[in-house]
C-alpha positions in Angstrom: -0.1 0.1 0.2 1.4 2.9 -1.0 0.0 6.5 0.4 -0.2 9.6 -1.2 -1.4 11.6 1.2 -2.9 12.5 4.1 -6.1 15.0 4.9 -4.6 16.6 7.9 -0.6 17.4 6.9 0.4 21.3 6.3 3.4 20.6 4.7 3.5 23.7 3.4 4.9 25.2 6.7 6.5 21.6 7.4 9.6 23.5 6.9 12.4 20.5 9.5 11.0 17.3 7.5 10.9 20.1 4.3 14.8 20.1 5.1 15.4 16.6 6.5 14.3 15.6 3.3 16.7 17.8 1.1 19.5 16.7 3.7 18.6 12.9 2.3 18.6 14.0 -0.8 21.9 15.8 -1.0 23.6 12.9 0.8 22.3 9.8 -1.4 23.3 12.4 -4.4 26.9 11.9 -3.1 27.0 8.7 -3.1 25.7 8.2 -6.4 28.8 10.4 -7.4 30.8 7.7 -5.6 29.6 5.4 -7.4 32.1 2.2 -6.0 33.8 4.3 -3.0 30.8 4.3 -1.8 31.2 0.6 -0.5 33.9 2.3 2.2 31.3 5.3 3.2 28.5 3.1 4.2 31.4 0.5 6.3 32.5 3.4 7.9 29.4 5.5 8.9 26.9 3.0 8.5 25.3 1.5 11.8 27.1 -1.5 12.9 25.0 -3.2 15.9 28.4 -6.1 16.5 30.1 -2.7 16.4 27.5 -1.1 18.9 26.9 -4.3 21.4 30.7 -4.6 22.0 31.0 -0.8 23.0 28.3 -1.7 25.5 30.1 -4.6 26.2 33.4 -2.9 26.8 32.1 0.2 28.9 28.7 0.4 29.8 25.4 0.7 29.1 26.1 4.7 28.9 28.5 4.3 26.5 25.6 3.0 23.8 24.4 6.8 22.8 27.8 8.6 21.9 28.5 6.1 18.9 28.0 8.8 15.7 26.9 6.4 13.5 23.8 5.9 15.4 23.6 9.2 13.9 25.2 9.5 10.8 23.4 6.3 9.3 20.3 8.1 8.7 21.2 10.0 6.0 22.5 7.0 3.9 20.5 5.2 1.7 21.3 1.7 -0.9 19.8 2.8 -4.0 16.0 5.2 -5.6 13.6 3.2 -4.3 14.9 3.0 -0.7 15.2 6.3 -0.6 12.2 7.3 -2.6 10.2 5.5 0.2 11.6 6.0 2.9 11.0 10.4 2.2 7.6 10.0 0.6 6.6 8.5 4.3 8.0 11.3 6.0 6.7 13.8 3.5 3.3 12.7 4.3 3.3 11.8 8.3 5.7 14.4 9.1 4.3 17.8 8.8 1.0 16.8 10.7 3.5 15.6 13.7 5.8 18.7 13.2 3.2 21.3 12.8 2.0 19.4 17.0 5.5 19.8 18.1 6.7 22.3 17.0 9.8 22.9 14.6 12.4 22.4 16.6 11.0 19.7 18.9 10.1 18.0 15.9 14.1 17.7 14.7 15.0 16.5 18.7 12.6 13.7 18.3 13.6 13.2 15.2 16.8 12.4 15.8 16.2 10.8 19.1 13.9 8.2 17.3 16.2 7.3 14.9 18.7 6.2 17.8 16.3 4.1 19.2 15.7 2.7 16.4 19.3 1.6 16.0 19.5 0.3 19.3 16.4 -1.5 18.9 18.2 -3.5 16.1 21.5 -3.6 18.2 19.4 -5.1 21.2 17.6 -7.6 18.9 20.3 -8.3 16.4 24.0 -8.4 18.7 26.1 -10.4 16.5 25.1 -9.0 13.5 28.4 -7.0 10.8 26.1 -6.2 8.5 25.8 -1.6 8.7 22.3 -0.6 8.4 21.4 2.9 6.3 18.6 4.6 5.9 16.5 7.1 7.4 13.3 4.7 8.4 14.0 3.6 11.7 13.9 7.9 12.3 10.2 8.1 10.1 9.1 5.1 11.9 8.6 7.1 15.5 7.6 9.6 13.3 4.3 7.3 12.4 4.2 6.1 16.0 3.9 9.6 16.9 1.1 10.3 13.9 -0.6 6.6 15.1 -1.6 8.6 18.3 -2.0 12.1 17.9 -4.6 11.8 14.3 -6.7 8.8 15.9 -8.9 10.7 12.6 -7.1 10.8 10.4 -7.2 9.4 7.1 -4.3 7.9 4.1 -5.6 8.2 0.6 -3.3 5.0 -1.3 -2.7 3.0 -3.8 -2.9 -0.4 -3.6 -1.7 -2.3 -6.7 -3.6 -4.9 -8.1 -1.6 -7.0 -11.1 -2.0 -5.1 -14.1 -4.4 -2.6 -11.8 -4.1 -0.4 -9.4 -6.8 1.3 -7.1 -6.6 4.2 -5.2 -8.9 4.4 -1.7 -9.3 6.4 1.6 -7.7 4.2 4.6 -8.4 5.0 8.2 -4.9 5.8 9.2 -4.8 4.4 12.6 -5.8 1.2 10.4 -3.3 1.4 7.9 -0.6 2.1 10.9 -1.2 -0.8 12.1 -1.2 -3.4 9.1 2.2 -1.8 8.8 3.4 -2.1 12.4 1.9 -5.7 12.0 4.0 -6.0 9.1 6.9 -5.2 9.6 7.0 -7.4 13.6 6.1 -10.5 11.8 9.0 -9.6 8.9 11.6 -9.6 12.4 10.3 -12.2 13.9 10.4 -13.8 10.6 14.1 -12.9 10.4 13.4 -11.1 7.0 17.2 -10.4 5.6 18.3 -6.7 3.9 16.0 -5.2 5.9 16.0 -3.7 9.6 12.8 -4.4 10.6 13.3 -4.1 14.2 14.8 -1.0 13.3 11.3 -0.1 12.4 9.5 -1.7 15.4 11.4 -0.1 17.8 11.3 3.8 16.2 7.6 2.6 15.9 7.2 2.1 19.5 9.5 4.8 20.2 6.8 7.3 18.4 3.5 5.9 20.2 5.5 6.3 23.8 6.6 9.8 23.8 3.8 11.4 22.0 1.4 12.0 24.5 4.1 13.3 26.6 5.5 15.8 23.8 1.7 17.1 22.7 1.7 18.0 26.3 4.5 19.7 26.4 3.1 21.4 22.9 0.1 22.4 24.1 2.2 24.0 27.2 4.2 26.0 24.8 1.4 27.3 22.6 -1.0 28.4 25.3 1.8 30.2 27.4 2.3 32.0 23.7 -1.2 32.9 23.4 -0.6 34.5 26.6 
């Protein structure tokens, strides 16, 4: 199911979401220019769960928050479909969440969700030496927030049916529940090549933090009105 738009996002005002999209695209264009030279870049700046797990064992749990690759990996992507899918989801779902949180708080949340998603991957696959790259963990956090904050929203969705396509409007709650169920199922089944547990961890992180951040944003707006 490919989301096309929602009925609540204010995309013109989503400056941080748009800035993040631009940053991801810029990094991807740089990757394309490198050609085969992109492999060392991914090895250096991709998040390798085994490295983070080893660091935690050697220096304690607090060291999990220091590796820069938990952040740099969020801006690397493997191919055009990878970045196109991630940026589409960020564009559609990020605007409404950014509007509720405010620009600075949304940026901090996005990065924190990416770190949390990476740590979830480390927790579930601590022996993996495959670099994890992509913004999907952070975007999964955005989806988790959207799920909590906009339960009545609707998503215009493109559904491929063999040689035909159908465009329907789906309740956001149903769409995101199905999305999460697919990530969880794939993670349990051990689908290779995709950081399913980062998606699961990011989504749950967003669900957990959304009420607290929404209340903080409401208090900030109330003070501004006074």
